[in-house]
C-alpha positions as CSV (number, residue, x, y, z in Angstrom):
1,X,159.6,86.0,-11.1
2,X,156.4,85.6,-13.0
3,X,153.8,83.7,-11.0
4,X,150.6,84.5,-12.9
5,X,147.2,85.4,-11.8
6,X,146.1,82.3,-10.0
7,X,144.5,83.8,-7.0
8,X,141.1,84.1,-8.6
9,X,141.3,80.5,-9.7
10,X,142.4,79.5,-6.2
11,X,139.5,81.4,-4.7
12,X,137.1,79.7,-7.1
13,X,138.4,76.2,-6.2
14,X,138.3,77.1,-2.5
15,X,134.7,78.2,-2.7
16,X,133.8,75.1,-4.8
17,X,135.4,72.8,-2.3
18,X,133.7,74.6,0.6
19,X,130.3,74.3,-1.2
20,X,131.0,70.6,-1.8
21,X,131.9,70.0,1.9
22,X,128.8,72.0,3.1
23,X,126.5,70.0,0.8
24,X,128.0,66.7,2.1
25,X,127.4,67.9,5.7
26,X,123.8,69.0,5.0
27,X,123.1,65.7,3.2
28,X,124.5,63.7,6.2
29,X,122.4,65.9,8.6
30,X,119.3,65.3,6.4
31,X,119.9,61.5,6.4
32,X,120.3,61.6,10.2
33,X,117.1,63.6,10.7
34,X,115.2,61.3,8.4
35,X,116.5,58.2,10.3
36,X,115.7,59.7,13.7
37,X,112.3,60.7,12.5
38,X,111.5,57.2,11.2
39,X,113.0,55.7,14.3
40,X,111.0,58.0,16.5
41,X,107.8,56.9,14.7
42,X,108.7,53.3,15.4
43,X,109.5,54.0,19.0
44,X,106.2,55.8,19.5
45,X,104.3,52.9,17.9
46,X,106.2,50.4,20.1
47,X,105.6,52.4,23.2
48,X,101.9,52.7,22.4
49,X,101.6,49.0,21.9
50,X,103.5,48.4,25.2
51,X,101.2,50.9,27.0
52,X,98.1,49.2,25.6
53,X,99.3,45.8,26.7
54,X,100.1,47.1,30.2
55,X,96.7,48.7,30.4
56,X,94.9,45.5,29.4
57,X,96.9,43.5,31.9
58,X,96.1,46.1,34.6
59,X,92.4,46.0,33.7
60,X,92.5,42.1,33.8
61,X,94.2,42.2,37.3
62,X,91.6,44.8,38.4
63,X,88.7,42.5,37.3
64,X,90.3,39.5,39.1
65,X,90.7,41.5,42.3
66,X,87.0,42.6,42.1
67,X,85.9,39.1,41.5
68,X,88.0,37.9,44.5
69,X,86.5,40.6,46.6
70,X,83.0,39.6,45.6
71,X,83.8,36.0,46.3
72,X,85.2,36.9,49.7
73,X,82.1,38.9,50.6
74,X,79.8,36.1,49.5
75,X,81.8,33.6,51.5
76,X,81.6,35.7,54.6
77,X,77.8,36.1,54.2
78,X,77.0,32.4,54.6
79,X,78.5,30.1,57.3
80,X,77.4,26.9,55.6
81,X,80.5,24.9,54.6
82,X,78.8,23.2,51.6
83,X,77.8,26.6,50.1
84,X,81.3,28.0,50.7
85,X,82.9,24.9,49.0
86,X,80.5,25.1,46.1
87,X,81.3,28.8,45.5
88,X,85.0,28.1,45.8
89,X,84.7,25.2,43.3
90,X,82.9,27.4,40.8
91,X,85.5,30.1,41.1
92,X,88.5,27.7,40.8
93,X,87.0,25.7,38.0
94,X,86.2,28.9,36.1
95,X,89.5,30.7,36.6
96,X,92.0,27.8,36.8
97,X,90.3,25.0,35.0
98,X,90.2,22.5,37.9
99,X,86.9,20.6,37.5
100,X,87.5,18.3,40.5
101,X,88.7,18.9,44.1
102,X,89.0,17.2,47.4
103,X,89.3,18.9,50.8
104,X,90.9,17.2,53.8
105,X,90.8,18.7,57.3
106,X,92.0,17.7,60.8
107,X,89.3,16.0,62.8
108,X,87.9,17.3,66.1
109,X,90.2,15.2,68.2
110,X,93.2,16.3,66.2
111,X,94.2,12.7,65.6
112,X,93.6,12.3,61.9
113,X,93.5,14.2,58.6
114,X,90.2,13.2,57.0
115,X,88.3,13.9,53.8
116,X,85.7,16.6,54.3
117,X,84.2,17.3,50.9
118,X,85.0,17.4,47.2
119,X,83.8,16.9,43.6
120,X,85.1,13.7,42.1
121,X,85.2,12.7,38.4
122,X,82.3,10.7,37.0
123,X,84.5,7.7,36.2
124,X,85.1,7.1,39.9
125,X,82.8,4.2,40.9
126,X,80.8,4.0,44.2
127,X,83.4,1.7,45.9
128,X,86.2,4.1,45.1
129,X,84.1,7.1,46.2
130,X,83.4,5.3,49.5
131,X,87.2,4.7,50.0
132,X,87.9,8.4,49.3
133,X,85.1,9.6,51.7
134,X,86.5,7.3,54.4
135,X,90.0,8.5,53.8
136,X,92.0,9.5,56.9
137,X,95.7,9.7,57.8
138,X,96.9,9.6,61.4
139,X,98.8,12.7,62.5
140,X,101.0,11.5,65.3
141,X,103.7,8.9,65.4
142,X,104.3,9.2,61.7
143,X,106.7,11.2,59.4
144,X,105.8,13.1,56.3
145,X,104.9,16.5,54.9
146,X,101.3,16.5,56.3
147,X,102.5,15.6,59.8
148,X,105.2,18.2,59.7
149,X,102.7,20.8,58.6
150,X,100.3,19.8,61.5
151,X,103.0,19.7,64.1
152,X,104.6,23.0,63.1
153,X,101.1,24.6,62.8
154,X,102.0,26.4,59.6
155,X,101.7,25.4,55.9
156,X,104.6,24.0,54.1
157,X,105.6,26.5,51.4
């Protein structure tokens, strides 16, 4: 049987195929490294943005807490109700955009909820202002949220 000398040719084809397979693996690994490197850059950028946003939110919350602490200290320094209400109004209008307010309290005899103080819009005429200032609601023998809050001695939340 004459088979010829094909072993050298077989070895050459084998080495060629191995080189091709290795080059394919290296190319795939290179593409994967390149993708991960680019993806890592994007992740680092996104995480940096997230950290900056969190930092700015934290600084804003810290400023708000400091401002509330200063307000609390200034409220505790002066027992005059009109000064306290004025400071609260300034804080609330500045931080929450409420330019007007009204405060109602329970009277000394604990029979009515009555208007104590407030800042009303300019378009409210004198007659309406008088009605608001004379405002009072009886507490007992009625039903409603304000009566329930007074009777239970805790706020409705």
